Backbone of each chain as ProteinMPNN parsed JSONL, in Angstrom:
{"seq_chain_A": "XXXXXXXXXXXXXXXXXXXXXXXXXXXXXXXXXXXXXXXXXXXXXXXXXXXXXXXXXXXXXXXXXXXXXXXXXXXXXXXXXXXXXXXXXXX", "coords_chain_A": {"N_chain_A": [[0.854, -1.192, 0.0], [0.636, 2.172, -0.901], [2.403, 4.926, 0.642], [1.754, 8.247, 1.853], [3.707, 11.0, 0.926], [4.832, 13.956, 2.092], [5.991, 16.871, 0.64], [8.481, 19.454, 1.038], [8.126, 22.963, 0.226], [10.304, 23.798, -1.318], [11.124, 21.538, -2.676], [9.021, 20.81, -4.265], [8.964, 21.651, -6.894], [10.368, 19.733, -8.237], [8.651, 17.672, -8.427], [6.512, 18.026, -10.103], [5.153, 20.152, -8.964], [3.561, 19.201, -6.956], [2.299, 18.906, -3.593], [1.926, 16.72, -1.995], [2.821, 13.383, -2.52], [2.522, 9.972, -3.681], [4.141, 6.948, -2.685], [5.757, 3.754, -2.888], [6.91, 1.192, -0.636], [8.608, -0.875, 1.741], [10.316, 0.002, 3.59], [11.712, 3.131, 4.654], [13.857, 3.754, 3.017], [13.259, 2.324, 0.713], [10.942, 3.626, -0.056], [11.919, 6.196, -0.699], [13.526, 5.495, -2.803], [11.637, 4.635, -4.654], [10.371, 7.043, -5.009], [12.302, 8.555, -6.355], [12.402, 7.104, -8.718], [9.947, 7.781, -9.765], [10.144, 10.554, -9.857], [12.734, 11.715, -11.148], [14.249, 14.019, -10.758], [14.378, 14.415, -8.071], [16.454, 13.002, -7.177], [19.21, 12.719, -5.068], [18.392, 14.8, -3.475], [17.233, 14.139, -1.059], [18.31, 11.742, -0.155], [21.698, 10.96, 0.2], [24.542, 10.416, -2.058], [26.032, 8.35, -0.967], [24.116, 6.947, 0.311], [22.903, 7.839, 2.673], [20.767, 9.771, 4.88], [20.214, 13.055, 3.828], [21.881, 15.851, 5.276], [20.633, 18.261, 5.164], [17.946, 17.974, 5.327], [15.024, 17.147, 7.274], [13.331, 14.233, 8.18], [10.24, 12.727, 8.754], [8.284, 10.134, 10.211], [4.997, 9.897, 10.486], [4.597, 11.438, 13.511], [7.203, 11.355, 14.269], [10.686, 12.005, 14.31], [12.861, 10.61, 12.058], [15.508, 10.223, 12.618], [15.582, 9.425, 15.156], [14.406, 7.041, 15.018], [14.791, 4.229, 13.0], [16.245, 5.543, 11.088], [16.893, 5.568, 7.625], [16.256, 2.927, 7.426], [13.908, 2.535, 8.7], [10.959, 0.775, 9.281], [7.901, 0.415, 7.439], [4.339, 0.26, 7.5], [2.413, 1.019, 5.768], [0.319, 2.72, 6.297], [1.309, 5.096, 7.078], [2.211, 8.606, 7.231], [4.679, 10.273, 5.541], [6.827, 12.915, 6.143], [8.76, 15.504, 4.763], [10.999, 17.983, 5.614], [12.844, 21.06, 5.359], [15.999, 21.201, 7.026], [16.505, 23.596, 9.422], [18.795, 25.939, 10.201], [21.376, 28.039, 11.579], [23.526, 30.867, 12.285]], "CA_chain_A": [[0.0, 0.0, 0.0], [1.517, 3.345, -0.948], [2.328, 5.912, 1.717], [1.787, 9.65, 1.434], [4.944, 11.71, 1.236], [4.637, 15.413, 1.994], [7.238, 17.509, 0.209], [8.61, 20.876, 1.371], [7.908, 23.816, -0.952], [11.502, 23.908, -2.154], [11.293, 20.324, -3.494], [7.825, 20.515, -5.083], [9.274, 21.922, -8.307], [10.907, 18.512, -8.838], [7.584, 16.667, -8.436], [5.366, 18.588, -10.81], [4.447, 21.129, -8.139], [2.684, 18.559, -5.973], [2.689, 19.014, -2.186], [1.934, 15.36, -1.451], [2.892, 12.354, -3.558], [2.445, 8.618, -3.136], [5.279, 6.106, -3.038], [5.692, 2.4, -2.314], [8.115, 0.658, -0.029], [8.436, -1.431, 3.092], [11.153, 0.814, 4.47], [11.862, 4.507, 4.186], [14.824, 3.737, 1.921], [12.538, 1.878, -0.493], [10.01, 4.699, -0.439], [12.664, 7.257, -1.381], [13.974, 4.93, -4.073], [10.471, 4.693, -5.53], [10.126, 8.462, -5.282], [13.263, 8.992, -7.378], [11.995, 6.482, -9.984], [8.825, 8.585, -10.269], [10.566, 11.95, -10.056], [14.203, 11.618, -11.161], [14.919, 15.245, -10.289], [14.536, 14.371, -6.61], [17.665, 12.249, -6.88], [20.238, 13.487, -4.364], [17.821, 15.869, -2.657], [16.865, 13.641, 0.273], [19.286, 10.706, 0.188], [22.998, 11.286, -0.397], [25.097, 9.389, -2.963], [26.482, 7.18, -0.21], [22.986, 6.211, 0.872], [22.442, 8.322, 3.975], [19.847, 10.888, 4.86], [20.896, 14.332, 3.646], [21.831, 16.616, 6.53], [19.837, 19.468, 4.988], [16.516, 17.698, 5.48], [14.515, 16.329, 8.371], [12.288, 13.331, 7.69], [9.394, 12.253, 9.848], [7.223, 9.152, 9.99], [3.947, 10.469, 11.333], [5.08, 12.529, 14.367], [8.542, 11.049, 14.783], [11.886, 12.307, 13.546], [13.413, 9.275, 11.787], [16.853, 10.066, 13.188], [15.404, 8.746, 16.436], [13.884, 5.703, 14.721], [15.887, 3.504, 12.348], [16.672, 6.343, 9.935], [16.344, 5.096, 6.347], [15.807, 1.534, 7.561], [12.632, 2.509, 9.43], [9.962, -0.055, 8.587], [6.599, 1.055, 7.232], [3.25, -0.699, 7.269], [1.624, 1.502, 4.641], [-0.671, 3.736, 6.657], [2.01, 6.251, 7.636], [2.499, 9.779, 6.414], [6.081, 10.687, 5.604], [6.996, 14.353, 5.899], [10.136, 15.977, 4.568], [11.11, 19.426, 5.822], [14.248, 21.475, 5.383], [16.621, 21.434, 8.329], [16.685, 25.047, 9.491], [19.838, 26.262, 11.175], [22.215, 29.176, 11.203], [24.356, 31.363, 13.383]], "C_chain_A": [[0.891, 1.243, 0.0], [1.328, 4.257, 0.262], [2.296, 7.304, 1.094], [3.115, 10.268, 1.842], [4.703, 13.2, 1.01], [5.974, 16.074, 1.693], [7.293, 18.954, 0.684], [8.503, 21.708, 0.093], [9.108, 23.81, -1.891], [11.716, 22.673, -3.04], [10.108, 20.056, -4.433], [8.064, 20.737, -6.568], [9.799, 20.664, -9.015], [9.859, 17.408, -8.945], [6.313, 17.254, -9.046], [4.535, 19.541, -9.973], [3.558, 20.522, -7.072], [3.217, 18.708, -4.543], [2.781, 17.642, -1.542], [1.946, 14.37, -2.606], [2.798, 10.985, -2.878], [3.657, 7.817, -3.583], [5.153, 4.782, -2.303], [7.016, 2.011, -1.678], [7.828, 0.128, 1.351], [9.339, -0.741, 4.097], [11.221, 2.216, 3.86], [12.813, 4.566, 2.982], [14.136, 3.34, 0.612], [11.564, 2.938, -0.995], [10.752, 5.807, -1.204], [13.212, 6.771, -2.72], [12.835, 5.015, -5.094], [10.169, 6.138, -5.944], [11.042, 8.974, -6.403], [12.941, 8.35, -8.738], [10.857, 7.294, -10.615], [9.266, 9.994, -10.664], [12.094, 12.015, -10.018], [14.918, 12.867, -10.651], [15.071, 15.303, -8.767], [15.796, 13.621, -6.196], [18.708, 13.152, -6.21], [19.694, 14.568, -3.449], [17.53, 15.407, -1.224], [17.881, 12.618, 0.768], [20.589, 11.029, -0.537], [23.486, 10.133, -1.28], [25.542, 8.141, -2.209], [25.358, 6.547, 0.618], [22.549, 6.616, 2.266], [21.453, 9.468, 3.795], [20.647, 12.189, 4.732], [20.793, 15.166, 4.909], [21.003, 17.893, 6.396], [18.336, 19.221, 5.091], [16.243, 16.953, 6.791], [13.382, 15.501, 7.798], [11.543, 12.76, 8.884], [8.484, 11.136, 9.346], [6.142, 9.504, 10.996], [4.552, 11.599, 12.169], [6.534, 12.355, 14.797], [9.645, 11.38, 13.789], [12.62, 10.975, 13.323], [14.854, 9.104, 12.274], [16.776, 9.36, 14.538], [14.678, 7.413, 16.261], [15.045, 4.946, 14.086], [16.371, 4.209, 11.086], [16.071, 5.773, 8.653], [15.855, 3.644, 6.409], [14.505, 1.409, 8.349], [11.596, 1.742, 8.62], [8.608, 0.657, 8.539], [5.536, -0.014, 7.007], [2.335, -0.239, 6.146], [0.58, 2.538, 5.004], [-0.015, 4.982, 7.267], [1.987, 7.438, 6.665], [3.962, 10.152, 6.64], [6.122, 12.183, 5.318], [8.475, 14.658, 5.735], [10.115, 17.491, 4.778], [12.578, 19.813, 5.749], [14.751, 21.562, 6.816], [16.963, 22.917, 8.39], [17.667, 25.377, 10.605], [20.635, 27.449, 10.685], [23.0, 29.647, 12.405], [24.011, 32.767, 13.784]], "O_chain_A": [[1.803, 1.349, 0.819], [0.239, 4.344, 0.829], [2.745, 7.512, -0.033], [3.585, 10.079, 2.964], [4.411, 13.642, -0.101], [6.96, 15.863, 2.399], [6.26, 19.622, 0.731], [8.762, 21.205, -1.0], [8.95, 23.817, -3.112], [12.416, 22.755, -4.049], [10.183, 19.179, -5.294], [7.439, 20.086, -7.406], [9.69, 20.541, -10.235], [10.133, 16.336, -9.484], [5.202, 17.013, -8.574], [3.346, 19.725, -10.234], [2.87, 21.248, -6.354], [4.424, 18.645, -4.31], [3.605, 17.417, -0.655], [1.173, 14.501, -3.555], [2.97, 10.863, -1.665], [4.144, 7.975, -4.702], [4.531, 4.694, -1.244], [8.088, 2.432, -2.112], [6.932, 0.605, 2.048], [9.157, -0.879, 5.306], [10.837, 2.438, 2.711], [12.594, 5.336, 2.047], [14.384, 3.923, -0.443], [11.386, 3.119, -2.199], [10.271, 6.291, -2.228], [13.346, 7.554, -3.661], [13.04, 5.414, -6.241], [9.768, 6.407, -7.076], [10.613, 9.724, -7.28], [13.171, 8.959, -9.783], [10.807, 7.473, -11.832], [8.818, 10.545, -11.67], [12.68, 12.331, -8.983], [16.05, 12.791, -10.171], [15.805, 16.14, -8.242], [16.164, 13.602, -5.021], [19.043, 14.217, -6.729], [20.459, 15.195, -2.716], [17.579, 16.207, -0.29], [18.266, 12.616, 1.937], [20.59, 11.331, -1.73], [22.931, 9.035, -1.26], [25.451, 7.025, -2.721], [25.605, 5.726, 1.501], [21.902, 5.84, 2.969], [21.324, 10.047, 2.717], [21.634, 12.393, 5.44], [19.743, 15.193, 5.551], [20.7, 18.54, 7.398], [17.542, 20.153, 4.957], [17.095, 16.245, 7.328], [12.567, 16.002, 7.023], [12.14, 12.365, 9.885], [7.982, 11.177, 8.223], [6.35, 9.419, 12.206], [4.977, 12.613, 11.615], [7.037, 13.134, 15.608], [9.551, 11.079, 12.599], [12.962, 10.289, 14.286], [15.364, 7.986, 12.338], [17.753, 8.777, 15.008], [14.372, 6.736, 17.242], [16.169, 5.014, 14.584], [16.842, 3.574, 10.143], [14.868, 5.519, 8.596], [15.118, 3.198, 5.53], [14.053, 0.299, 8.632], [11.38, 2.014, 7.439], [8.228, 1.388, 9.454], [5.799, -1.055, 6.405], [1.555, -1.036, 5.624], [0.009, 3.175, 4.118], [-0.683, 5.81, 7.886], [1.775, 7.286, 5.462], [4.413, 10.322, 7.772], [5.515, 12.655, 4.356], [9.323, 14.145, 6.465], [9.3, 18.193, 4.18], [13.456, 19.001, 6.04], [14.009, 21.954, 7.716], [17.638, 23.435, 7.501], [17.41, 25.13, 11.783], [20.57, 27.815, 9.511], [23.129, 28.941, 13.405], [24.627, 33.318, 14.696]]}, "seq_chain_B": "XXXXXXXXXXXXXXXXXXXXXXXXXXXXXXXXXXXXXXXXXXXXXXXXXXXXXXXXXXXXXXXXXXXXXXXXXXXXXXXXXXXXXXXXXXXXXXXXXXXXXXXXXXXXXXXXXXXXXXXXXXXXXXXXXXXXXXXX", "coords_chain_B": {"N_chain_B": [[9.898, 42.725, 0.038], [8.773, 42.321, 3.386], [5.855, 41.803, 5.115], [4.787, 42.13, 8.348], [2.543, 40.882, 10.713], [1.146, 42.619, 13.524], [0.763, 41.024, 15.717], [2.338, 38.737, 15.149], [4.825, 39.982, 15.1], [5.105, 40.93, 17.767], [5.091, 38.521, 19.158], [7.359, 37.287, 18.131], [9.459, 39.047, 18.91], [9.184, 38.907, 21.686], [9.74, 36.193, 22.113], [12.416, 36.14, 21.365], [13.627, 37.695, 23.4], [12.917, 36.12, 25.58], [14.529, 33.958, 25.147], [17.112, 34.652, 25.829], [20.113, 33.928, 27.703], [20.626, 32.722, 25.28], [20.606, 32.184, 21.686], [17.548, 32.714, 20.011], [14.893, 31.209, 18.084], [12.562, 30.722, 15.367], [9.6, 30.193, 13.334], [7.904, 31.7, 10.536], [4.683, 32.224, 9.221], [2.383, 32.464, 6.465], [-0.094, 33.333, 3.948], [0.192, 31.159, 1.103], [2.81, 31.956, -1.089], [2.682, 34.649, -0.571], [3.815, 37.852, 0.81], [3.239, 38.219, 3.381], [3.661, 37.797, 6.74], [1.797, 36.351, 8.966], [1.506, 34.723, 11.127], [3.416, 33.734, 13.927], [5.592, 31.209, 14.85], [7.08, 30.285, 17.598], [10.087, 28.486, 18.261], [11.994, 25.833, 19.769], [15.489, 26.23, 20.381], [17.42, 23.913, 19.177], [20.122, 23.71, 19.175], [20.902, 24.929, 21.43], [22.457, 27.253, 22.115], [24.415, 30.278, 22.327], [25.442, 31.276, 20.073], [24.806, 29.931, 17.719], [21.971, 28.504, 15.952], [19.455, 25.953, 15.781], [16.485, 25.117, 14.419], [14.211, 23.377, 16.299], [13.442, 20.158, 15.206], [10.954, 18.843, 15.632], [9.321, 20.892, 16.544], [9.285, 22.355, 14.221], [7.884, 20.637, 12.498], [5.351, 20.605, 13.758], [4.653, 23.305, 13.498], [4.558, 23.553, 10.727], [2.427, 21.867, 10.08], [0.306, 23.093, 11.465], [0.235, 25.551, 10.184], [-0.492, 24.739, 7.616], [-3.04, 23.689, 8.113], [-4.385, 26.034, 8.528], [-4.49, 27.104, 6.071], [-2.169, 28.296, 5.321], [1.416, 28.693, 4.759], [4.812, 27.923, 5.72], [6.785, 30.718, 5.481], [9.116, 31.837, 6.151], [11.963, 32.285, 8.376], [12.981, 33.211, 11.656], [15.618, 34.492, 13.718], [17.542, 35.302, 16.652], [20.212, 37.641, 17.15], [22.361, 37.903, 19.655], [24.363, 39.687, 20.432], [25.301, 40.996, 18.222], [25.225, 42.682, 14.965], [22.116, 42.772, 13.093], [22.531, 40.942, 10.709], [22.942, 38.552, 8.103], [24.985, 35.787, 8.953], [27.925, 33.995, 7.76], [27.299, 31.327, 8.308], [24.523, 31.418, 8.369], [23.985, 31.922, 5.684], [25.127, 29.716, 4.401], [23.459, 27.7, 5.265], [20.926, 28.339, 4.444], [17.712, 27.311, 3.677], [15.771, 27.718, 1.653], [15.226, 29.584, -1.185], [12.995, 31.134, -1.515], [12.172, 31.918, 0.931], [11.853, 34.239, 3.71], [14.339, 35.721, 5.602], [14.636, 36.55, 8.74], [16.202, 38.596, 11.08], [16.753, 39.393, 14.426], [18.279, 41.746, 16.271], [19.547, 41.932, 19.511], [21.327, 43.54, 20.609], [21.382, 46.296, 21.256], [19.536, 48.712, 23.305], [16.923, 48.786, 22.321], [15.162, 46.366, 20.365], [16.369, 45.392, 17.135], [15.116, 44.85, 13.978], [15.625, 43.148, 10.984], [15.209, 42.066, 7.582], [15.939, 39.564, 5.14], [16.6, 38.233, 1.84], [17.917, 35.214, 0.7], [19.742, 33.973, -1.823], [20.122, 30.988, -3.919], [22.66, 31.089, -4.801], [23.914, 32.212, -2.708], [23.717, 34.908, -2.507], [22.968, 37.834, -0.725], [20.144, 39.755, -0.092], [18.796, 42.611, 1.195], [15.534, 43.362, 2.473], [12.615, 45.449, 2.785], [10.94, 45.816, 5.921], [7.7, 45.786, 6.936], [5.394, 46.755, 9.334], [2.219, 45.537, 10.03], [-0.852, 47.146, 10.742], [-2.803, 46.687, 13.727]], "CA_chain_B": [[9.274, 43.286, 1.242], [8.096, 41.405, 4.307], [4.864, 42.482, 5.953], [4.632, 41.356, 9.587], [1.392, 41.285, 11.519], [1.547, 43.126, 14.844], [0.768, 39.878, 16.624], [3.533, 37.934, 14.851], [5.998, 40.764, 15.501], [5.2, 40.94, 19.227], [5.436, 37.17, 19.597], [8.743, 37.042, 17.731], [10.371, 39.819, 19.766], [9.074, 38.333, 23.034], [10.454, 34.91, 22.132], [13.857, 36.431, 21.304], [14.065, 38.085, 24.754], [12.755, 34.96, 26.465], [15.594, 32.989, 24.892], [18.407, 35.092, 26.351], [21.266, 34.423, 26.932], [20.838, 31.931, 24.067], [19.906, 32.613, 20.473], [16.192, 32.187, 19.889], [14.524, 31.029, 16.685], [11.186, 30.303, 15.127], [9.165, 30.216, 11.94], [6.85, 32.654, 10.197], [3.783, 31.643, 8.222], [1.415, 33.354, 5.838], [-0.703, 32.732, 2.765], [1.202, 30.688, 0.155], [3.269, 32.871, -2.129], [2.543, 36.062, -0.208], [4.9, 38.415, 1.61], [2.647, 38.551, 4.674], [3.859, 36.86, 7.854], [0.697, 36.66, 9.889], [1.629, 33.885, 12.318], [4.767, 33.43, 14.393], [5.699, 29.96, 15.601], [8.339, 30.168, 18.33], [10.61, 27.116, 18.291], [13.154, 25.648, 20.637], [16.787, 26.201, 19.708], [17.963, 22.59, 19.483], [21.568, 23.831, 19.351], [21.088, 25.379, 22.816], [23.708, 27.992, 22.011], [24.281, 31.729, 22.186], [26.097, 31.675, 18.816], [24.16, 29.292, 16.564], [20.65, 27.968, 16.262], [18.837, 24.919, 14.959], [15.063, 25.025, 14.735], [13.894, 22.018, 16.747], [12.717, 19.514, 14.09], [9.562, 18.528, 15.972], [8.612, 22.181, 16.546], [9.1, 22.713, 12.812], [6.798, 19.806, 11.96], [4.081, 21.095, 14.314], [4.356, 24.606, 12.89], [4.21, 23.314, 9.325], [1.072, 21.286, 10.041], [-0.671, 24.093, 11.896], [0.125, 26.538, 9.11], [-1.249, 24.131, 6.516], [-4.448, 23.603, 8.524], [-4.972, 27.366, 8.432], [-4.379, 27.575, 4.682], [-0.925, 29.058, 5.16], [2.621, 27.877, 4.709], [5.978, 28.583, 6.305], [7.391, 31.589, 4.462], [10.399, 32.362, 6.597], [12.494, 31.893, 9.681], [13.648, 34.308, 12.369], [16.45, 34.127, 14.862], [18.12, 36.481, 17.286], [21.643, 37.806, 17.358], [22.312, 38.489, 21.004], [25.348, 40.759, 20.641], [25.866, 41.486, 16.962], [24.309, 43.3, 14.011], [21.146, 41.866, 12.467], [22.93, 40.694, 9.328], [23.204, 37.108, 8.008], [26.357, 35.312, 9.114], [28.244, 32.967, 6.754], [26.555, 30.11, 8.657], [23.132, 31.619, 7.925], [23.937, 31.823, 4.222], [25.446, 28.341, 4.005], [22.383, 26.79, 5.648], [19.608, 28.838, 4.037], [17.087, 26.167, 3.012], [14.781, 27.96, 0.599], [15.422, 30.952, -1.689], [11.74, 31.887, -1.453], [11.896, 32.297, 2.317], [12.323, 35.498, 4.286], [15.251, 35.432, 6.715], [14.509, 37.694, 9.647], [17.154, 38.577, 12.192], [16.454, 40.37, 15.464], [19.451, 41.984, 17.113], [19.225, 42.383, 20.873], [22.56, 44.175, 21.103], [21.1, 47.624, 21.815], [18.397, 48.754, 24.236], [15.71, 48.413, 21.583], [15.446, 45.317, 19.378], [16.461, 45.853, 15.746], [14.657, 43.755, 13.109], [15.871, 43.301, 9.541], [14.837, 40.852, 6.851], [16.793, 39.337, 3.976], [16.422, 37.076, 0.975], [19.219, 34.584, 0.469], [19.629, 33.184, -3.049], [20.834, 29.712, -3.936], [24.074, 31.41, -5.023], [24.446, 32.819, -1.498], [23.584, 36.372, -2.56], [22.09, 38.378, 0.326], [19.446, 40.99, -0.471], [17.929, 43.087, 2.282], [14.212, 43.798, 2.057], [11.936, 46.293, 3.771], [10.011, 45.155, 6.854], [6.557, 46.652, 7.211], [4.505, 46.223, 10.374], [0.806, 45.75, 9.71], [-1.633, 47.677, 11.868], [-3.651, 45.696, 14.39]], "C_chain_B": [[8.661, 42.175, 2.085], [7.122, 42.225, 5.14], [4.578, 41.586, 7.155], [3.387, 41.823, 10.317], [1.897, 41.728, 12.888], [1.671, 41.977, 15.831], [2.019, 39.022, 16.416], [4.793, 38.657, 15.317], [6.192, 40.706, 17.016], [5.638, 39.573, 19.758], [6.908, 36.854, 19.304], [9.723, 37.758, 18.667], [10.359, 39.245, 21.187], [9.862, 37.043, 23.146], [11.97, 35.131, 22.101], [14.381, 36.835, 22.68], [13.966, 36.917, 25.726], [13.929, 33.997, 26.335], [16.939, 33.363, 25.486], [18.843, 34.237, 27.548], [21.511, 33.649, 25.624], [20.195, 32.606, 22.864], [18.537, 31.963, 20.469], [15.855, 32.071, 18.404], [13.066, 30.611, 16.562], [10.839, 30.487, 13.662], [8.024, 31.21, 11.751], [5.996, 32.054, 9.086], [2.819, 32.697, 7.693], [0.807, 32.661, 4.646], [0.371, 32.321, 1.758], [1.54, 31.748, -0.902], [3.17, 34.339, -1.777], [3.774, 36.551, 0.524], [4.397, 38.768, 3.001], [2.914, 37.451, 5.693], [2.799, 37.184, 8.894], [0.75, 35.814, 11.16], [3.096, 33.629, 12.634], [4.719, 32.139, 15.196], [7.053, 29.937, 16.319], [8.789, 28.711, 18.352], [11.736, 27.049, 19.316], [14.42, 25.686, 19.779], [17.465, 24.891, 20.09], [19.477, 22.63, 19.666], [21.904, 24.34, 20.755], [22.346, 26.229, 22.954], [23.431, 29.494, 21.931], [24.862, 32.206, 20.856], [25.458, 31.071, 17.574], [22.771, 28.808, 16.973], [20.302, 26.839, 15.306], [17.371, 24.879, 15.357], [14.756, 23.576, 15.107], [13.019, 21.325, 15.695], [11.249, 19.202, 14.405], [8.726, 19.824, 16.015], [8.334, 22.626, 15.113], [7.931, 21.936, 12.204], [5.434, 20.306, 12.454], [3.68, 22.42, 13.677], [3.881, 24.432, 11.45], [2.78, 22.787, 9.204], [0.015, 22.32, 10.408], [-0.874, 25.141, 10.795], [-0.743, 25.981, 7.978], [-2.746, 24.046, 6.853], [-5.155, 24.944, 8.424], [-4.842, 27.952, 7.025], [-3.13, 28.384, 4.411], [0.234, 28.121, 4.893], [3.756, 28.653, 5.37], [6.639, 29.413, 5.209], [8.721, 32.18, 4.934], [10.769, 31.885, 7.987], [13.062, 33.148, 10.334], [14.587, 33.727, 13.41], [17.063, 35.391, 15.42], [19.631, 36.444, 17.193], [21.753, 38.54, 18.69], [23.258, 39.679, 21.164], [25.894, 41.346, 19.349], [24.779, 42.103, 16.09], [23.305, 42.288, 13.472], [21.463, 41.676, 10.99], [23.306, 39.209, 9.22], [24.687, 36.763, 8.134], [26.653, 34.314, 7.993], [27.505, 31.649, 7.027], [25.103, 30.215, 8.195], [23.013, 31.397, 6.413], [24.148, 30.375, 3.778], [24.277, 27.396, 4.253], [21.006, 27.219, 5.157], [18.878, 27.789, 3.202], [16.244, 26.477, 1.799], [14.915, 29.404, 0.105], [14.142, 31.795, -1.684], [11.411, 32.364, -0.04], [12.406, 33.699, 2.632], [13.163, 35.134, 5.513], [15.307, 36.663, 7.623], [15.496, 37.536, 10.798], [16.813, 39.717, 13.144], [17.714, 40.541, 16.3], [18.996, 42.54, 18.455], [20.417, 43.124, 21.474], [22.277, 45.501, 21.823], [19.888, 47.566, 22.743], [17.106, 48.337, 23.554], [16.05, 47.321, 20.578], [15.485, 45.902, 17.962], [16.135, 44.657, 14.837], [14.966, 44.072, 11.662], [15.536, 41.976, 8.86], [15.616, 40.772, 5.537], [16.239, 38.203, 3.121], [17.814, 36.526, 0.733], [19.077, 33.635, -0.714], [20.399, 31.88, -2.962], [22.33, 29.925, -4.197], [24.7, 32.082, -3.801], [24.321, 34.331, -1.465], [22.556, 36.84, -1.526], [21.457, 39.665, -0.164], [18.562, 41.404, 0.689], [16.591, 43.539, 1.709], [13.584, 44.629, 3.167], [11.047, 45.43, 4.667], [8.93, 46.165, 7.2], [5.695, 45.99, 8.286], [3.061, 46.547, 10.01], [0.079, 46.243, 10.958], [-2.489, 46.575, 12.457], [-5.042, 45.713, 13.798]], "O_chain_B": [[8.103, 41.213, 1.558], [7.499, 43.204, 5.783], [4.18, 40.431, 7.002], [3.194, 43.022, 10.518], [2.941, 41.271, 13.355], [2.569, 41.958, 16.672], [2.679, 38.628, 17.379], [5.711, 38.04, 15.857], [7.299, 40.464, 17.497], [6.446, 39.48, 20.681], [7.602, 36.241, 20.114], [10.685, 37.162, 19.152], [11.41, 39.114, 21.814], [10.563, 36.812, 24.132], [12.719, 34.392, 22.739], [15.449, 36.382, 23.093], [14.826, 36.743, 26.591], [14.284, 33.304, 27.289], [17.813, 32.51, 25.636], [17.988, 33.854, 28.346], [22.502, 33.901, 24.938], [19.347, 33.486, 23.008], [18.38, 30.809, 20.871], [16.455, 32.748, 17.569], [12.432, 30.203, 17.535], [11.678, 30.885, 12.855], [7.283, 31.515, 12.685], [6.509, 31.458, 8.14], [2.489, 33.672, 8.368], [1.152, 31.516, 4.353], [1.352, 33.042, 1.571], [0.655, 32.345, -1.515], [3.532, 35.194, -2.585], [4.676, 35.77, 0.827], [5.045, 39.525, 3.725], [2.456, 36.32, 5.536], [2.902, 38.178, 9.613], [0.111, 36.151, 12.157], [3.905, 33.35, 11.749], [3.906, 31.994, 16.11], [8.067, 29.602, 15.706], [7.962, 27.805, 18.452], [12.34, 28.058, 19.677], [14.432, 25.246, 18.629], [18.017, 24.764, 21.183], [20.06, 21.709, 20.238], [23.036, 24.205, 21.219], [23.197, 25.961, 23.803], [22.351, 29.919, 21.521], [24.792, 33.393, 20.538], [25.559, 31.642, 16.488], [22.442, 28.716, 18.155], [20.789, 26.781, 14.177], [17.054, 24.631, 16.52], [15.01, 22.659, 14.325], [11.965, 21.848, 15.331], [10.397, 19.293, 13.521], [7.576, 19.844, 15.579], [7.284, 23.201, 14.824], [7.1, 22.497, 11.491], [4.486, 20.418, 11.677], [2.511, 22.634, 13.356], [2.928, 25.078, 11.013], [2.021, 23.213, 8.333], [-1.028, 22.42, 9.763], [-1.998, 25.559, 10.514], [-1.616, 26.673, 7.454], [-3.601, 24.295, 6.004], [-6.373, 24.999, 8.255], [-5.057, 29.146, 6.818], [-3.035, 29.076, 3.397], [0.059, 26.906, 4.81], [3.677, 29.868, 5.555], [7.006, 28.895, 4.154], [9.369, 32.93, 4.204], [10.011, 31.192, 8.667], [13.563, 34.04, 9.649], [14.381, 32.624, 13.916], [17.101, 36.425, 14.752], [20.25, 35.38, 17.162], [21.286, 39.671, 18.824], [22.981, 40.584, 21.951], [26.853, 42.117, 19.38], [23.592, 42.06, 16.414], [23.595, 41.094, 13.4], [20.753, 42.186, 10.123], [23.918, 38.661, 10.137], [25.534, 37.383, 7.491], [25.726, 33.835, 7.34], [27.129, 30.94, 6.093], [24.522, 29.249, 7.7], [22.069, 30.77, 5.933], [23.447, 29.873, 2.899], [24.114, 26.406, 3.54], [20.018, 26.536, 5.424], [19.359, 27.411, 2.134], [16.012, 25.59, 0.978], [14.74, 30.343, 0.882], [14.194, 33.016, -1.831], [10.469, 33.133, 0.153], [13.253, 34.258, 1.935], [12.742, 34.339, 6.352], [15.941, 37.668, 7.303], [15.602, 36.47, 11.405], [16.611, 40.856, 12.724], [18.165, 39.603, 16.958], [18.191, 43.467, 18.534], [20.502, 43.309, 22.688], [22.863, 45.786, 22.868], [19.292, 46.507, 22.94], [16.291, 47.621, 24.135], [17.131, 47.349, 19.991], [14.714, 46.806, 17.64], [16.775, 43.608, 14.908], [14.612, 45.141, 11.165], [15.574, 40.912, 9.478], [15.909, 41.79, 4.91], [15.513, 37.334, 3.603], [18.774, 37.282, 0.579], [18.384, 32.622, -0.628], [21.217, 31.681, -2.063], [23.158, 29.075, -3.868], [25.865, 32.477, -3.836], [24.762, 34.973, -0.511], [21.44, 36.326, -1.456], [22.16, 40.572, -0.606], [17.687, 40.651, 1.118], [16.529, 44.041, 0.587], [13.967, 44.529, 4.333], [10.475, 44.436, 4.219], [9.213, 47.258, 7.692], [5.316, 44.824, 8.168], [2.727, 47.695, 9.718], [0.362, 45.81, 12.075], [-2.858, 45.63, 11.759], [-5.905, 44.946, 14.226]]}, "name": "protein", "num_of_chains": 2, "seq": "XXXXXXXXXXXXXXXXXXXXXXXXXXXXXXXXXXXXXXXXXXXXXXXXXXXXXXXXXXXXXXXXXXXXXXXXXXXXXXXXXXXXXXXXXXXXXXXXXXXXXXXXXXXXXXXXXXXXXXXXXXXXXXXXXXXXXXXXXXXXXXXXXXXXXXXXXXXXXXXXXXXXXXXXXXXXXXXXXXXXXXXXXXXXXXXXXXXXXXXXXXXXXXXXXXXXXXXXXXXXXXXXXXX"}
């Protein structure tokens, strides 16, 4: 069952302007892989070349920051909402 | 130009003083694509520092959802500079997440708070913009 993935405004341009898209996968890594197959321009925006979560984004499964779950290996049952937001920091 | 509602402005300045001696931060929301910041979402500074800030990721998620429920979106971020000018630091520029956002800095160096707002391009170019306070 596909999960909903909410995109931040800055990434919507790479997904035809959509705010929420659907993607399949049993883990977060698989969901992002499916997302890139659908929207190749998202490649490198969320997952780095070496297969880790990009430090410029925060990813949530429902209400939880996935850095405190199993990161990209977080398992999904299909009824979750994935949210991606920019990491906001400065000095 | 950034137009700030009186309520958002008061909440932002209050949160900056409440955060002392640390840097304070938060998000600003308004109608999608507009220059009006009508809601201020104070956030915790996850960096817990007087020199840098990180908007707490969970506070960001809550703000984003609340803004969406009200038909708005996050259009910018604010943070305080406790002892320096309200001008983006190299760290601010390097980390700027969205060229469409407004980057508001509140300096608490002087007796009165000083608020300035900037746009930061993907090329790192800083452009100051006018800040207009909306009447109550």
